[in-house]
Every structure is written in structure tokens, then in C-alpha cells.
C-alpha positions as MATLAB code, in Angstrom:
seq = 'MPAPTGTAPRSACAGRPRTDSGEDAAQRGGPHEGGLTMAAGLFVLVVLVTLGITFWAGRRSRAAEDFYAAGRDFSPMQNGFAISGDYMSAASFLGVTGLIALYGYDGLLYTIGFMVAWLLVLMLVAELVRNCGRYTLADVLTLRMRQRPVRVAAGVSGIVVSLLYLLGQMVGAGTLVSLLLNLHSSAARTGAIVGVGVLMVVYVTVGGMTATTWIQIVKCVLLLGGTVLLTALVLLRFHGDVGSLMRSAAQGSGQGKAYLLPGLRFGHGLTEQLDFVSLGLALVLGTAGLPHILARFYTVPTARAARRSAVWAIGLVGAFYLMTIVLGLGAAAVIGAPAIKAANSAGNTAVPQLAESLGGTVLFGLTSAVAFATILAVVAGLTMASSASFAHDLWAHAFRHPDEEPPSERQEVTVARIAAVVIGGVAIVLSLYAQKLNVATLVGLAFAVAASANLPALLFTLFWGRFTTRGAAWAIWGGLIPALVLVVFSPVVSGNAAAVFPNAHFDWFPLQNPGLVSMPCGFLAGWLGTVTSRVRAEADAFAELEVRALTGAGAV';
ca = [
     -47.392  -18.275  -13.291;
     -47.949  -15.075  -15.290;
     -44.987  -12.931  -16.252;
     -44.191  -10.029  -13.932;
     -45.403   -6.602  -14.821;
     -43.287   -4.986  -17.491;
     -41.799   -8.219  -18.793;
     -42.310  -10.360  -21.830;
     -43.630  -13.875  -21.237;
     -40.988  -16.322  -20.156;
     -39.692  -18.883  -22.612;
     -40.284  -22.544  -22.037;
     -36.710  -22.865  -20.886;
     -37.134  -20.269  -18.145;
     -40.774  -20.656  -17.263;
     -42.154  -21.729  -13.899;
     -38.898  -21.192  -12.000;
     -40.656  -21.163   -8.662;
     -42.797  -24.294   -9.041;
     -40.615  -26.840  -10.859;
     -38.926  -29.571   -8.945;
     -35.209  -29.394   -8.341;
     -34.723  -32.296  -10.755;
     -36.478  -30.470  -13.588;
     -34.511  -27.331  -12.851;
     -31.277  -29.194  -12.926;
     -32.166  -30.701  -16.262;
     -32.631  -27.226  -17.636;
     -29.173  -26.318  -16.316;
     -27.513  -27.438  -19.577;
     -28.173  -26.819  -23.248;
     -30.475  -28.895  -25.391;
     -28.936  -31.815  -27.261;
     -28.879  -29.931  -30.563;
     -26.730  -27.166  -29.092;
     -23.993  -29.371  -27.672;
     -22.047  -29.611  -30.917;
     -22.059  -25.858  -31.494;
     -21.124  -25.017  -27.903;
     -18.348  -27.600  -27.824;
     -17.099  -26.274  -31.154;
     -16.833  -22.777  -29.699;
     -14.832  -24.154  -26.786;
     -12.451  -25.837  -29.179;
     -12.137  -22.619  -31.187;
     -11.213  -20.661  -28.055;
      -8.555  -23.219  -27.183;
      -7.105  -23.236  -30.717;
      -6.946  -19.427  -30.897;
      -5.224  -19.119  -27.522;
      -2.787  -21.884  -28.391;
      -2.023  -20.140  -31.671;
      -1.235  -16.931  -29.802;
       0.930  -18.903  -27.385;
       3.121  -20.539  -30.019;
       3.414  -17.266  -31.958;
       4.544  -15.446  -28.804;
       6.856  -18.300  -27.822;
       9.132  -17.511  -30.760;
       9.572  -13.978  -29.380;
      10.349  -14.874  -25.742;
      14.122  -15.201  -25.597;
      15.493  -13.232  -22.662;
      14.194  -13.074  -19.092;
      12.685   -9.644  -19.785;
      10.629  -11.146  -22.604;
       9.458  -14.065  -20.476;
       8.640  -12.087  -17.309;
       7.666   -8.652  -18.682;
       6.867   -9.162  -22.401;
       9.752   -6.901  -23.412;
       8.064   -3.899  -21.703;
       6.702   -2.676  -25.039;
       2.924   -2.811  -24.561;
       1.016    0.485  -24.825;
      -1.077    1.825  -21.913;
      -4.313    0.937  -23.694;
      -3.135   -2.594  -24.465;
      -1.941   -3.070  -20.910;
      -5.168   -1.599  -19.551;
      -7.137   -4.212  -21.480;
      -4.722   -6.918  -20.306;
      -5.031   -5.811  -16.671;
      -8.812   -5.871  -16.990;
      -8.639   -9.294  -18.592;
      -6.472  -10.492  -15.721;
      -8.771   -8.999  -13.094;
     -12.228   -9.852  -14.478;
     -12.008  -13.516  -13.651;
     -14.424  -16.423  -13.424;
     -15.079  -15.229   -9.875;
     -16.567  -12.072  -11.358;
     -18.399  -13.389  -14.405;
     -19.714  -16.580  -12.783;
     -19.310  -16.253   -9.017;
     -20.293  -12.646   -8.309;
     -23.247  -12.774  -10.683;
     -24.402  -15.959   -8.997;
     -24.110  -14.393   -5.552;
     -26.182  -11.399   -6.642;
     -28.786  -13.741   -8.135;
     -29.045  -15.753   -4.920;
     -28.458  -13.121   -2.220;
     -29.353   -9.782   -3.771;
     -28.032   -6.862   -1.745;
     -25.374   -8.919    0.046;
     -23.990  -10.131   -3.281;
     -23.362   -6.512   -4.298;
     -20.537   -6.278   -1.761;
     -18.255   -8.182   -4.120;
     -19.030   -5.823   -6.989;
     -18.413   -2.694   -4.916;
     -15.227   -4.068   -3.383;
     -13.731   -5.062   -6.737;
     -14.517   -1.634   -8.221;
     -13.297    0.543   -5.339;
     -10.044   -1.394   -5.037;
      -8.706    0.092   -8.264;
      -8.682    3.611   -6.828;
      -6.129    2.476   -4.242;
      -4.042    0.842   -6.962;
      -4.100    3.999   -9.088;
      -3.293    6.440   -6.292;
      -0.707    4.500   -4.285;
       0.784    1.644   -6.256;
       0.886    1.739  -10.060;
       3.595    4.336  -10.764;
       5.726    3.590   -7.727;
       5.820   -0.157   -8.363;
       6.747    0.356  -12.014;
       9.638    2.669  -11.095;
      10.988    0.579   -8.219;
      10.528   -2.978   -9.432;
      11.651   -5.212  -12.253;
       9.643   -8.436  -12.404;
       8.081   -9.175   -8.996;
       6.929   -7.548   -5.756;
      10.147   -8.669   -4.044;
      12.144   -6.473   -6.436;
      10.429   -3.441   -4.890;
      10.840   -4.619   -1.317;
      14.541   -5.469   -1.644;
      15.505   -2.167   -3.218;
      16.519   -0.982    0.261;
      16.441   -4.281    2.219;
      18.640   -7.348    2.517;
      17.812   -9.817   -0.231;
      17.438  -13.273    1.295;
      14.897  -12.922    4.149;
      12.630  -10.591    2.190;
      12.716  -12.605   -1.034;
      11.954  -15.847    0.803;
       8.905  -14.311    2.468;
       7.689  -12.457   -0.638;
       8.282  -15.451   -2.912;
       6.321  -17.845   -0.703;
       3.521  -15.320   -0.283;
       3.297  -14.774   -4.041;
       2.950  -18.496   -4.685;
       0.319  -18.969   -1.963;
      -1.830  -16.034   -3.118;
      -1.647  -17.176   -6.738;
      -2.611  -20.735   -5.792;
      -5.647  -19.559   -3.824;
      -6.748  -17.425   -6.752;
      -6.146  -20.351   -9.115;
      -8.518  -22.536   -7.093;
     -11.440  -20.248   -7.915;
     -10.674  -20.291  -11.632;
     -10.244  -24.062  -11.786;
     -13.473  -24.694   -9.881;
     -15.236  -22.333  -12.301;
     -13.844  -24.327  -15.226;
     -15.151  -27.584  -13.815;
     -18.603  -26.123  -13.231;
     -18.760  -24.544  -16.658;
     -17.770  -27.604  -18.670;
     -20.052  -29.929  -16.707;
     -22.922  -27.500  -17.312;
     -22.101  -27.231  -21.004;
     -22.099  -30.980  -21.517;
     -25.001  -31.475  -19.095;
     -22.798  -33.847  -17.093;
     -23.155  -33.223  -13.381;
     -20.819  -35.955  -12.168;
     -17.627  -35.267  -10.281;
     -15.703  -37.066  -13.032;
     -16.783  -34.483  -15.608;
     -15.719  -31.600  -13.380;
     -12.445  -33.322  -12.588;
     -11.697  -33.787  -16.280;
     -12.388  -30.101  -16.940;
     -10.102  -29.026  -14.099;
      -7.270  -31.217  -15.347;
      -7.735  -29.959  -18.904;
      -7.563  -26.300  -17.883;
      -4.521  -27.048  -15.745;
      -2.686  -28.586  -18.687;
      -3.561  -25.644  -20.929;
      -2.349  -23.029  -18.432;
       0.981  -24.826  -18.120;
       1.374  -24.775  -21.908;
       0.546  -21.046  -22.077;
       3.212  -20.101  -19.567;
       5.963  -22.532  -20.459;
       5.742  -21.820  -24.201;
       4.598  -18.209  -24.517;
       5.582  -16.468  -21.281;
       4.222  -13.020  -20.479;
       3.813  -12.005  -24.126;
       1.358  -14.833  -24.816;
      -0.346  -14.277  -21.467;
      -0.854  -10.583  -22.223;
      -2.351  -11.112  -25.671;
      -4.633  -13.851  -24.379;
      -5.827  -11.458  -21.670;
      -6.481   -8.708  -24.231;
      -8.512  -11.054  -26.438;
     -10.384  -12.359  -23.404;
     -11.205   -8.821  -22.215;
     -12.715   -7.883  -25.576;
     -14.755  -11.103  -25.690;
     -15.914  -10.777  -22.087;
     -16.989   -7.153  -22.389;
     -18.764   -7.883  -25.670;
     -20.628  -10.845  -24.211;
     -21.524   -8.947  -21.050;
     -22.838   -5.946  -23.022;
     -24.999   -8.254  -25.142;
     -26.468  -10.079  -22.146;
     -27.064   -6.830  -20.263;
     -28.866   -5.323  -23.250;
     -31.088   -8.412  -23.582;
     -31.999   -8.319  -19.889;
     -32.893   -4.636  -20.040;
     -34.882   -5.160  -23.235;
     -36.797   -7.983  -21.581;
     -37.870   -5.558  -18.877;
     -38.318   -2.644  -21.309;
     -35.546   -0.682  -19.625;
     -37.468   -0.514  -16.348;
     -34.877   -1.176  -13.640;
     -37.537   -0.994  -10.937;
     -39.488   -3.779  -12.600;
     -36.286   -5.816  -12.902;
     -35.584   -5.452   -9.180;
     -39.147   -6.378   -8.196;
     -39.090   -9.431  -10.445;
     -35.694  -10.435   -9.050;
     -37.017  -10.198   -5.492;
     -39.991  -12.344   -6.489;
     -37.825  -14.892   -8.306;
     -35.452  -15.167   -5.354;
     -38.207  -16.568   -3.162;
     -37.168  -14.103   -0.449;
     -39.464  -11.198   -1.299;
     -38.394   -7.752   -0.104;
     -35.625   -9.288    2.019;
     -33.728   -9.899   -1.248;
     -33.217   -6.148   -1.668;
     -32.113   -5.615    1.940;
     -28.924   -6.603    3.822;
     -28.837   -9.926    5.617;
     -29.566  -12.820    3.243;
     -25.960  -14.024    3.036;
     -24.312  -12.330    6.007;
     -27.300  -12.303    8.360;
     -27.997   -9.756   11.058;
     -25.949  -11.122   13.955;
     -22.603   -9.754   15.087;
     -20.602  -12.615   13.540;
     -22.262  -12.192   10.160;
     -21.764   -8.428   10.221;
     -18.090   -8.847   11.072;
     -17.757  -11.284    8.161;
     -19.320   -8.625    5.935;
     -16.768   -6.034    7.050;
     -13.909   -8.527    6.751;
     -14.762   -9.399    3.167;
     -15.174   -5.750    2.208;
     -11.762   -4.822    3.580;
     -10.137   -7.788    1.845;
     -11.611   -6.904   -1.537;
     -10.743   -3.211   -1.337;
      -7.204   -3.641   -0.009;
      -6.239   -6.957   -1.558;
      -5.972   -5.853   -5.192;
      -2.893   -3.726   -4.477;
      -1.129   -6.841   -3.161;
      -2.017   -9.354   -5.876;
       1.197  -10.566   -7.564;
      -0.348  -11.089  -11.006;
      -1.808   -7.577  -11.016;
       1.432   -5.910   -9.860;
       3.373   -7.827  -12.524;
       1.253   -6.234  -15.232;
       2.780   -2.810  -14.521;
       6.183   -4.116  -15.601;
       4.999   -4.762  -19.172;
       4.899   -1.042  -20.053;
       7.981    1.129  -20.651;
       7.404    3.955  -18.137;
       5.636    4.870  -14.911;
       3.401    7.280  -16.840;
       2.308    4.383  -19.009;
       1.622    2.335  -15.863;
      -0.613    5.089  -14.488;
      -2.492    5.376  -17.776;
      -2.875    1.591  -17.805;
      -4.559    1.793  -14.413;
      -6.912    4.508  -15.684;
      -7.917    2.293  -18.607;
      -8.442   -0.596  -16.208;
     -10.658    1.481  -13.902;
     -12.952    2.400  -16.783;
     -13.188   -1.116  -18.183;
     -13.510   -2.867  -14.826;
     -16.053   -0.332  -13.576;
     -18.288   -0.785  -16.624;
     -18.061   -4.557  -16.335;
     -19.033   -4.733  -12.666;
     -21.968   -2.395  -13.156;
     -23.242   -4.814  -15.793;
     -22.812   -7.811  -13.487;
     -25.433   -6.243  -11.215;
     -27.943   -6.295  -14.077;
     -27.011   -9.881  -14.946;
     -27.379  -11.060  -11.348;
     -30.778   -9.430  -10.987;
     -31.761  -10.728  -14.411;
     -30.852  -14.298  -13.474;
     -32.952  -14.108  -10.317;
     -35.900  -12.643  -12.228;
     -35.822  -14.841  -15.328;
     -34.471  -18.146  -13.983;
     -35.326  -17.985  -10.292;
     -33.121  -18.890   -7.346;
     -34.485  -22.457   -6.976;
     -33.512  -23.375  -10.546;
     -30.079  -21.769  -10.145;
     -29.403  -23.649   -6.919;
     -30.620  -26.891   -8.456;
     -28.035  -26.587  -11.240;
     -25.243  -25.469   -8.891;
     -25.735  -24.831   -5.193;
     -23.090  -22.072   -5.158;
     -24.749  -20.154   -8.010;
     -21.822  -20.478  -10.419;
     -24.118  -21.368  -13.351;
     -26.429  -18.335  -13.166;
     -24.975  -16.525  -16.195;
     -24.983  -19.509  -18.594;
     -28.523  -20.365  -17.519;
     -29.601  -16.779  -18.112;
     -27.971  -16.790  -21.545;
     -29.796  -19.958  -22.546;
     -33.112  -18.532  -21.380;
     -32.642  -15.261  -23.269;
     -31.069  -16.548  -26.487;
     -31.298  -20.313  -26.570;
     -28.399  -22.663  -27.149;
     -26.603  -20.242  -29.476;
     -26.250  -17.566  -26.795;
     -25.575  -20.253  -24.195;
     -22.675  -21.548  -26.267;
     -21.277  -18.055  -26.867;
     -21.512  -17.157  -23.178;
     -19.919  -20.413  -22.084;
     -17.077  -19.927  -24.565;
     -16.502  -16.389  -23.252;
     -16.461  -17.663  -19.681;
     -14.014  -20.388  -20.676;
     -11.745  -17.814  -22.341;
     -11.980  -15.802  -19.123;
     -10.741  -18.738  -17.088;
      -7.901  -19.557  -19.484;
      -6.592  -15.980  -19.481;
      -6.654  -15.560  -15.711;
      -5.055  -18.918  -14.917;
      -2.264  -18.073  -17.358;
      -1.571  -14.792  -15.557;
      -1.640  -16.434  -12.143;
       0.662  -19.260  -13.178;
       3.026  -16.724  -14.727;
       3.169  -14.729  -11.473;
       3.699  -17.763   -9.249;
       6.418  -19.271  -11.456;
       8.196  -15.888  -11.487;
       8.039  -15.780   -7.682;
       9.720  -19.150   -7.471;
      12.354  -18.761  -10.189;
      13.260  -15.090   -9.780;
      12.798  -14.589   -6.053;
      13.496  -17.974   -4.491;
      15.750  -19.941   -6.840;
      17.798  -17.131   -8.406;
      18.300  -15.070   -5.233;
      17.081  -16.477   -1.906;
      18.357  -20.029   -2.287;
      21.840  -19.007   -3.411;
      24.875  -18.246   -1.298;
      25.970  -14.597   -1.549;
      29.331  -15.657   -2.955;
      27.805  -17.999   -5.534;
      27.724  -16.861   -9.137;
      24.214  -15.727  -10.166;
      22.407  -17.872  -12.740;
      22.115  -16.840  -16.373;
      18.823  -15.515  -17.733;
      18.398  -18.695  -19.751;
      18.744  -20.843  -16.629;
      16.286  -18.700  -14.695;
      13.666  -18.875  -17.440;
      14.096  -22.652  -17.632;
      13.467  -22.955  -13.892;
      10.405  -20.695  -14.217;
       8.970  -23.021  -16.845;
       9.573  -26.071  -14.661;
       7.957  -24.231  -11.732;
       4.883  -23.532  -13.869;
       4.453  -27.276  -14.444;
       4.747  -28.076  -10.725;
       2.454  -25.241   -9.631;
      -0.090  -26.282  -12.241;
      -0.095  -29.801  -10.820;
      -0.557  -28.552   -7.257;
      -3.428  -26.267   -8.359;
      -5.183  -29.186  -10.056;
      -4.989  -31.389   -6.963;
      -6.183  -28.671   -4.567;
      -9.038  -27.673   -6.887;
     -10.490  -31.169   -6.730;
     -11.255  -30.621   -3.027;
     -12.886  -27.204   -3.495;
     -15.484  -27.973   -6.170;
     -18.493  -27.186   -3.962;
     -17.369  -23.666   -3.083;
     -18.482  -20.483   -4.828;
     -15.638  -19.186   -6.978;
     -16.052  -15.642   -5.652;
     -15.673  -16.936   -2.091;
     -12.412  -18.643   -3.013;
     -11.060  -15.516   -4.662;
     -12.103  -13.484   -1.632;
      -9.714  -15.625    0.409;
      -6.878  -14.841   -2.014;
      -7.609  -11.131   -1.660;
      -7.533  -11.443    2.138;
      -4.134  -13.153    2.113;
      -2.725  -10.579   -0.337;
      -4.006   -7.712    1.800;
      -2.612   -9.312    4.966;
       0.863  -10.262    3.747;
       1.876   -8.274    0.665;
       0.171   -4.916    1.149;
       1.648   -4.030    4.581;
       5.187   -4.775    3.405;
       4.683   -2.814    0.176;
       3.194    0.293    1.815;
       5.746    0.361    4.635;
       8.593    0.005    2.131;
       7.363    2.856   -0.037;
       6.278    5.328    2.650;
       8.047    4.615    5.985;
      11.677    5.653    6.177;
      12.431    3.641    9.343;
      11.179    0.355    7.882;
      13.783   -2.420    8.109;
      14.514   -5.828    6.657;
      13.185   -7.536    9.766;
      10.026   -5.449    9.540;
       9.490   -6.444    5.892;
       9.923  -10.158    6.585;
       7.769  -10.017    9.715;
       5.030   -8.085    7.917;
       4.721  -10.776    5.251;
       4.933  -13.784    7.587;
       2.823  -12.012   10.212;
      -0.018  -11.583    7.738;
       0.393  -14.765    5.705;
       0.509  -17.340    8.502;
      -2.496  -16.042   10.516;
      -4.548  -15.728    7.311;
      -3.873  -19.322    6.273;
      -4.413  -20.704    9.773;
      -7.735  -18.894   10.118;
      -8.883  -20.128    6.700;
      -8.109  -23.729    7.682;
     -10.179  -23.399   10.860;
     -13.022  -21.442    9.236;
     -16.461  -22.596    7.975;
     -15.021  -22.604    4.449;
     -13.045  -25.777    5.202;
     -15.283  -27.669    7.643;
     -18.488  -27.625    9.636;
     -21.228  -27.249    6.993;
     -22.561  -28.899    3.850;
     -20.840  -26.416    1.510;
     -17.395  -26.766    3.112;
     -14.414  -28.626    1.694;
     -14.762  -31.291    4.421;
     -18.469  -31.195    5.312;
     -18.347  -34.070    7.791;
     -15.461  -32.659    9.839;
     -15.863  -30.036   12.553;
     -12.790  -27.967   13.341;
     -14.324  -24.608   12.394;
     -13.578  -22.741   15.619;
     -12.924  -19.461   13.756;
     -16.423  -18.117   12.980;
     -15.674  -15.876    9.967;
     -15.471  -17.154    6.394;
     -12.995  -14.436    5.445;
      -9.991  -13.894    7.767;
      -9.123  -10.377    6.611;
     -10.514   -8.520    9.618;
      -8.031  -10.333   11.885;
      -5.110  -11.166    9.585;
      -4.705   -7.718    7.978;
      -4.043   -5.914   11.281;
      -1.661   -8.764   12.148;
       0.406   -8.026    9.046;
       0.673   -4.305    9.752;
       1.344   -4.880   13.452;
       4.052   -7.467   12.736;
       5.744   -5.083   10.282;
       5.769   -2.287   12.848;
       6.931   -4.582   15.656;
       9.724   -6.065   13.557;
      10.954   -2.591   12.689;
      10.968   -1.100   16.193;
      12.702   -4.175   17.644;
      15.316   -4.375   14.899;
      18.900   -3.776   15.995;
      19.896   -2.684   12.496;
      18.428    0.684   11.664;
      17.208    1.581    8.206;
      19.650    3.522    6.044;
      18.377    7.025    5.395;
      20.305    7.216    2.127;
      18.693    4.031    0.835;
      15.195    5.349    1.543;
      16.040    8.682   -0.076;
      17.260    6.847   -3.164;
      14.038    4.814   -3.268;
      11.939    7.984   -2.989;
      13.745    9.618   -5.880;
      13.437    6.532   -8.040;
       9.785    5.974   -7.135;
       8.739    9.551   -7.859;
      10.924   10.381  -10.850;
      11.782    7.041  -12.426;
      15.509    7.794  -12.304;
      17.352    4.483  -12.433;
      14.214    2.475  -13.229;
      14.665   -0.611  -15.395;
];
């Protein structure tokens, strides 16, 4: 087939994407034999560098503040890069790009949702959380509430959200390594998942937040550099003509003009449209409730620094997601949707395939190494947040009798490290059952749970003077439980070939993302718990929180 107008001829690796058999396409899903050594070497280099950072930082993590908040001495620019590194996950680099390549317009929803979400974080959350909290979300919520019920709810929610997010990263790791080694067996993906799980446990248990932050900074620089290079190559291939790129992408998708219109992924029926709205709300609102993102604001010394960190993150994240649009369209145009689906039905391999087509095995190896660094950095941040939720919120506060002597910082950090090992093991086991799912879909579920459970409690605490302890606990449980129940009974878990259990059929909830139902449940439960509470909120406590939130007086 001749090259589209305005493009250079396709390479042998990318040619004939619409006529090859699925078997041939799958064979082109990995690098040539001569590139395996170089690509594997880059993987090893990434691992060695991150481990070096970890052991260097481990010598500096003594007190709880060092382990949880990296001593609070990172600059706004450094923290902005770290936040971006934490946020731009495998779901973005692999999953979102794959969704754009396969579904065109409908795949853009993820990009728009991820970008817009940061405006909410900047305007409503960043400064206030930094002034009111110490290490976790529960620190903010309990500033004017009773400790035990709120910390139990917030701690459990933090662990659940982090685990859901971890699933997407681990699945991305399995896909990436199996593609790199051209091994498409479940054993290869399982080995990759276990390997990443072991590494993330080492990062957290040895280096704490300091190591996690530096790994995220390095990852952000690598990811942005790799994305800029790939974007430039795609635009050069089409001589800077975006219109030609879009037309070629529509042709390569096999869907024609429908590729550039709504409906390929979410359809045109009422159920599909509601799923579209549900996912959009989850992505926009969920970021402000993600534990690993909120924890990043504690690594800077002041609220002003937290706000400036968010500004840096908006710029970096915005630039990155604009480039993912070009990469998704480029993958559809150069590789073609049939070849992408043949390599991975969820589209998670679109970027590595595009890199190999544009730059051969060298660029394929570089891109795969960048994606691997992306996964390592994000899983470290997520494990750090979940272990902090257990050790700081549950073990050190909620599980202790009020008259019992509080644990020492050394004991708390030790428990956090043990929790990281256990959570890593749980994440590995759960990831083995989710290997067929798109990583962006998995992360979308984490956003929905965060928006349903954490966000209502956080906003009510900061802005509603009548909000009570019962309201805070009910808001979290009232959003968390419905979200998880709806996910279990959704098409993500059963009822279709791409589900976790394809042969089972208990998918009575029609939407893939529960946010449209579970988010109102969280807000409604918080309001209902407050108005039915016999113990009224203390006006003085809310006034004290307002002063601290707005001025920083008394902030840690």
C-alpha cells in the first residue's frame, strides 16, 4: 500500500499494517534479535541507577519525617518534577497512548481528564493540605475530628486506592518486558510483575520518600525527553502537517472518519454515554484525592512552595499529555490498529511499537527503558503512600487504645517498611489476574475510588463548618464501599473476553467506571452522617483549621 499523502514511505518494520496477518503483526511487536542485548542492557542500567539512588538516600532516612516526607527540604521545582513523575504513569505513557491509537476521539478523554484535574488540585487542595497535614490525608481530616473512626476509614481507603493504581503499573510492566524480550507467554509477564514488585519493596523499605522523590525526578526528565523525541519524529515523518497525521491515523485505524468522531469506545447508546461521563468525572475529580499525590505536598517546607510545586506540575503534565495525542495518532498512522491489537489487545504496546518503527531497535530500547523507569518510579510512590497509611494512620493511631503510650518514630518507620513488603506481595498477586486489562482503564478505577471516598471527606473538612466525625467516616465508607462493589459487578471483572474472569457472568452493573454513582454516594453519605450526628462540630476547631489552612500558623 502506498504511503499516505505527506508522509515518507513506511519502513519494513511498519509497512503493510492493514494487510498483514495478526501473526505477522505480533511478530513485529518485539525488537529484532540484534537489539535484545542493547535493550536489556538499558533495562539493567535503569535498575542499577535507581537502586544506587535508593541506597544513597537510605543513609539519610533516619527519623519519621525523613522516611515519610523526605525531610521537607525539596524545592518547588524539584517537587514539581517529582509530582509530575509520580503522576505521569504507565497508564499515561502506555495505556492512554494505546487508547488514542485504537479509539481516536474517545481515547482523548483520558488526556483531557488528566490535564484538567490539576486545576482543581492547584485551586482547592495544594496549599491547604500542606498547611493542615503532616504525612497523610488522615492528618488533615483529624485536625478537628476524633482520631480513631476517621483514621480507620482514611487509612483503609488510602491502601485500597494505592493498590488499584498499583495494578495498572504492574500490568504495564508485564506487558513491556514481554514485548521487549518478544516473549508473549503468561510466564514472561508474571516474571516481570514479580520483579517490579520486588524492586518497589526495596525502594521504599531502604530509601523511603527521599529515594522515591529522586527516582521520580530522574524518571520525569527521562520520560519528557523520550516523549519529546518521539513526538518530533512523528511530526517530521508527516512534515509537520497535523491534518495529514489525523487522516493517516483514521486510515490506519480501519475505522475511517469514525475514528475522529465520538463513539468508537463508548458507543452512542445511553449506557455508553453515561460511562463516558462517569470516567470524565473520575479523572477530573480523582486526582485531588490520590494519597500518593497529596503526600508529595508534604515534602516541601511551606504552603507557598506547595502551590509553586503544583504550578510546575501543571506545566510539565500539560506538555506531556499534549504530546501523547501526537504519539497515539502517530501509532495509528504508522503501525495501524490491527498490528497494535495483535501485539496487545488492550493497546499497551503502541508506543514501543511506534518507537521501533521510527528509530529501529535503538529507539525501541530507549523508549522501553524510559517506560520501565516510569513504572518503577510510580510504584515506589504508591507503595510509599500505602505503607504510610497503614503505619501512621492505622497502626500508630487507630489500632491503639487512647491511654496506650504512642509508638516511637523508629517503631513506626519499622512497621511502615514491613507494610511495604506485605502490600507489595498483595499487589503482585492481584496484578496476575488483571493482565488483559488496559492500564489506563485500571487507573481510571483508582481515580473513581479516590474521588468517591477521599475527595468528599477532604472538601467537607476544609470548607464546611458543621462537618462532624461521623460525617467524615461516613463520607469515606459511603464512597469506598459502593465504588468497590460496583467495580466487582462491572464488565471490567466479568462478562466479556477482556474481563478479569471472561467466562463468568455477574456483570449486572453496566458501566465500566463506577464514578457516576459512587461519587454522589460519598458526598451524600458525608452530608447525611453530619446532619444525623448527635455531637455537633466545634466552631472553635473549625476556626482554628481555617486560620492554619490559610496562613500556615501552626503548620508542621
